[in-house]
C-alpha positions as CSV (number, residue, x, y, z in Angstrom):
1,X,0.0,0.0,0.0
2,X,1.4,3.4,-1.0
3,X,1.2,6.5,1.2
4,X,-1.4,7.9,-1.2
5,X,-3.6,4.8,-0.7
6,X,-3.2,5.0,3.1
7,X,-4.4,8.6,3.1
8,X,-7.3,7.7,0.8
9,X,-8.3,4.9,3.1
10,X,-8.2,7.2,6.2
11,X,-10.3,9.8,4.4
12,X,-12.8,7.1,3.3
13,X,-13.2,6.1,6.9
14,X,-14.1,9.7,7.8
15,X,-16.6,9.8,4.9
16,X,-18.2,6.6,6.1
17,X,-18.6,8.0,9.7
18,X,-20.2,11.1,8.3
19,X,-22.6,9.2,6.1
20,X,-23.7,7.1,9.2
21,X,-24.2,10.2,11.2
22,X,-21.3,9.4,13.5
23,X,-19.2,12.3,14.7
24,X,-15.5,11.7,14.4
25,X,-13.6,12.6,17.6
26,X,-11.8,15.9,17.4
27,X,-8.2,15.9,16.3
28,X,-5.6,17.1,18.7
29,X,-3.5,20.2,18.0
30,X,0.2,19.3,18.0
31,X,3.0,21.4,19.4
32,X,5.8,19.5,17.7
33,X,6.4,16.7,15.3
34,X,9.4,14.6,14.3
35,X,9.7,11.6,12.0
36,X,12.3,9.5,10.3
37,X,13.6,6.0,9.6
38,X,16.1,3.9,11.6
39,X,18.0,1.1,9.9
40,X,19.0,-0.7,13.1
41,X,15.9,-2.7,14.0
42,X,17.2,-3.5,17.5
43,X,16.5,0.2,18.4
44,X,12.8,-0.3,18.0
45,X,12.6,-1.8,21.5
46,X,13.1,1.7,22.8
47,X,9.5,2.6,21.7
48,X,7.5,2.7,24.9
49,X,4.8,0.0,25.1
50,X,2.3,2.6,26.4
51,X,2.7,4.6,23.1
52,X,3.6,7.8,24.9
53,X,6.5,9.6,26.8
54,X,6.0,11.7,29.9
55,X,9.5,12.3,31.2
56,X,12.8,13.8,30.0
57,X,15.0,10.8,30.5
58,X,12.9,8.5,28.2
59,X,12.7,11.4,25.6
60,X,16.4,12.0,25.6
61,X,17.1,8.2,25.3
62,X,14.9,7.8,22.2
63,X,16.1,11.0,20.5
64,X,19.8,10.1,20.9
65,X,19.2,6.6,19.6
66,X,16.8,7.4,16.7
67,X,18.1,10.8,15.7
68,X,21.9,10.6,16.3
69,X,23.8,13.7,15.6
70,X,20.8,16.0,16.1
71,X,20.0,18.2,19.1
72,X,17.3,16.8,21.4
73,X,14.2,18.9,20.8
74,X,13.0,20.7,23.9
75,X,9.7,19.4,25.4
76,X,8.3,20.7,28.6
77,X,6.8,17.5,30.2
78,X,5.1,19.5,32.9
79,X,2.8,20.8,30.1
80,X,3.3,18.4,27.2
81,X,3.6,14.7,26.4
82,X,4.8,12.9,23.3
83,X,3.0,10.2,21.4
84,X,5.1,7.6,19.7
85,X,4.2,5.5,16.6
86,X,6.4,3.0,14.8
87,X,6.0,0.8,11.7
88,X,8.2,-2.0,10.4
89,X,10.5,-1.3,7.4
90,X,11.9,2.0,6.2
91,X,8.4,3.5,5.9
92,X,6.6,6.8,6.5
93,X,4.3,6.8,9.5
94,X,0.7,8.2,9.6
95,X,-0.9,9.1,12.9
96,X,-4.1,11.0,13.7
97,X,-4.6,11.3,17.5
98,X,-8.0,12.2,18.7
99,X,-9.4,12.9,22.2
100,X,-12.8,12.0,23.6
101,X,-15.0,13.8,26.2
102,X,-13.3,11.8,29.1
103,X,-9.8,13.0,28.1
104,X,-8.7,9.7,26.6
105,X,-6.5,10.0,23.5
106,X,-6.7,7.3,20.8
107,X,-4.6,6.9,17.7
108,X,-4.0,4.3,15.0
109,X,-0.6,4.0,13.4
110,X,-0.4,3.3,9.7
111,X,2.4,3.5,7.2
112,X,3.6,2.9,3.7
113,X,4.6,-0.7,2.7
114,X,8.1,-0.4,1.5
115,X,10.2,-3.5,2.2
116,X,13.6,-3.4,3.8
117,X,15.4,-3.3,7.2
118,X,14.7,-1.1,10.1
119,X,11.6,0.8,11.0
120,X,9.9,4.2,10.6
121,X,8.8,6.4,13.5
122,X,6.8,9.5,14.2
123,X,6.9,11.5,17.5
124,X,4.1,14.0,18.2
125,X,4.2,16.4,21.0
126,X,0.8,17.6,22.4
127,X,-0.5,19.6,25.3
128,X,-1.3,17.7,28.5
129,X,-4.2,20.0,29.2
130,X,-7.4,18.0,29.4
131,X,-5.6,14.7,28.8
132,X,-6.2,12.0,31.4
133,X,-5.2,8.9,29.5
134,X,-3.7,7.5,26.2
135,X,-5.4,4.4,24.9
136,X,-7.0,3.9,28.3
137,X,-3.8,4.1,30.3
138,X,-3.4,7.0,32.7
139,X,-0.7,9.5,32.1
140,X,-0.4,10.2,35.8
141,X,2.7,8.0,35.7
142,X,1.9,5.2,38.1
143,X,4.7,2.9,38.9
144,X,8.5,3.4,38.3
145,X,9.8,4.6,34.9
146,X,13.4,4.7,34.0
147,X,16.3,3.8,31.6
148,X,18.9,1.1,32.0
149,X,22.2,2.3,30.5
150,X,25.1,-0.1,29.6
151,X,28.2,2.2,29.1
152,X,30.3,1.8,26.0
153,X,33.3,0.7,28.1
154,X,31.4,-2.4,29.2
155,X,32.4,-5.5,27.1
156,X,30.1,-7.0,24.5
157,X,27.6,-9.7,25.3
158,X,24.5,-11.2,23.6
159,X,21.7,-13.7,24.3
160,X,21.5,-12.4,27.9
161,X,18.4,-11.5,29.9
162,X,17.7,-8.1,31.4
163,X,15.6,-8.5,34.6
164,X,14.1,-5.6,36.6
165,X,12.0,-6.3,39.7
166,X,10.0,-4.0,42.0
167,X,9.8,-5.0,45.6
168,X,7.7,-3.9,48.6
169,X,8.6,-4.2,52.3
170,X,7.4,-3.1,55.7
171,X,10.2,-1.0,57.3
172,X,9.0,-1.8,60.8
173,X,9.2,-5.6,60.3
174,X,12.9,-6.5,60.0
175,X,12.3,-10.3,60.0
176,X,9.8,-10.3,57.1
177,X,11.1,-10.5,53.6
178,X,10.3,-8.2,50.7
179,X,7.4,-9.0,48.4
180,X,7.8,-9.0,44.6
181,X,5.3,-6.6,43.1
182,X,6.2,-6.5,39.4
183,X,8.8,-7.6,36.9
184,X,10.2,-6.2,33.6
185,X,12.2,-8.6,31.4
186,X,14.0,-8.4,28.1
187,X,15.1,-11.7,26.5
188,X,18.0,-12.0,24.0
189,X,19.4,-8.8,25.5
190,X,22.7,-7.7,23.9
191,X,25.3,-5.0,24.1
192,X,28.1,-3.9,21.8
193,X,31.5,-2.8,23.2
194,X,32.1,0.9,22.4
195,X,28.5,1.8,22.1
196,X,26.0,2.8,24.8
197,X,22.9,0.6,25.1
198,X,19.8,2.3,26.5
199,X,16.7,0.5,27.5
200,X,13.6,2.3,28.9
201,X,11.4,0.4,31.3
202,X,8.3,0.7,33.5
203,X,7.3,-1.4,36.5
204,X,4.4,-1.3,38.9
205,X,1.8,0.5,36.7
206,X,-1.0,-1.3,38.5
207,X,0.3,-0.5,42.0
208,X,-1.2,2.0,44.4
209,X,1.8,2.6,46.8
210,X,1.1,2.3,50.5
211,X,2.5,5.2,52.6
212,X,3.5,2.8,55.4
213,X,5.5,0.6,53.0
214,X,8.8,1.1,51.2
215,X,9.7,0.1,47.7
216,X,12.9,-0.6,45.8
217,X,14.0,-2.1,42.4
218,X,16.7,-4.5,41.5
219,X,18.3,-4.6,38.1
220,X,20.4,-7.5,36.8
221,X,21.7,-8.9,33.5
222,X,21.6,-12.7,33.5
223,X,23.1,-15.5,31.5
224,X,21.7,-19.0,32.2
225,X,20.2,-17.6,35.4
226,X,23.6,-16.4,36.6
227,X,24.1,-12.6,37.3
228,X,26.7,-11.1,34.9
229,X,25.9,-7.4,35.4
230,X,24.2,-5.3,38.1
231,X,22.4,-2.0,37.6
232,X,22.7,0.8,40.1
233,X,20.9,4.1,40.4
234,X,23.1,6.8,38.8
235,X,25.9,4.3,38.9
236,X,26.2,4.5,42.7
237,X,26.1,1.4,45.0
238,X,23.2,1.0,47.4
239,X,19.5,0.1,47.5
240,X,17.5,1.8,44.7
241,X,14.6,3.1,46.7
242,X,11.6,4.4,44.8
243,X,8.0,5.7,45.1
244,X,7.4,6.5,48.8
245,X,9.1,8.4,51.6
246,X,10.2,11.1,49.2
247,X,11.9,8.7,46.8
248,X,11.7,9.2,43.0
249,X,9.4,7.6,40.4
250,X,11.8,8.1,37.6
251,X,15.4,6.7,37.8
252,X,18.5,6.2,35.7
253,X,20.2,2.9,36.1
254,X,23.8,2.4,35.1
255,X,24.9,-1.2,34.8
256,X,28.4,-2.7,35.4
257,X,29.9,-6.2,35.4
258,X,29.4,-8.2,38.6
259,X,32.7,-8.4,40.4
């Protein structure tokens, strides 16, 4: 399907809605838009599964990976968010986000059908005003979001597993172990010596943190269930506390080989 055919199909859908007396949801005014094609298909994993970005760290990670050599566009995430759409192959991406009366944004991702390696992407910045959710998922930022960075000085590896776990514990019960709340995992995880590997993650999106509990995350790279690398907040040793008691909801994790 060519880009022209995709546009015609989209227009046809609007005509059908009108003929049936169905009002199409209003389109959203954009505040910024960026698009392009990436040959390295492994970088597609950086696309957030939620379809949107609400923090600077995730935004910077995607821009540096997908738009190398270009300045990271300025986005004020206190007032804006970014919608992300990707399609396989070196294709153009079409997106038309709309918003309903409840503040929920919906959008379909379409593209041309050119064969070849890599993927096409489109990034659309919009105002957060009146927006409560994207595709039914709250933008309030439940859970812990962050990025795992493997520095270029770390040696190459492949066919590993990245495992991130969110734990809950009662600080007043020293003899009671922590409870596993959520897990984020990437199979066939790999890293190339001399290049930085960045992987965004989210855990605990269904959790309502309890004020009388404490939370922390653990980050490990595994090979055959054996820990080969450990991730630490900002590259500093110690427990990575999150969520309650003034601890952050967004973290940067830097991994190093296990000694």
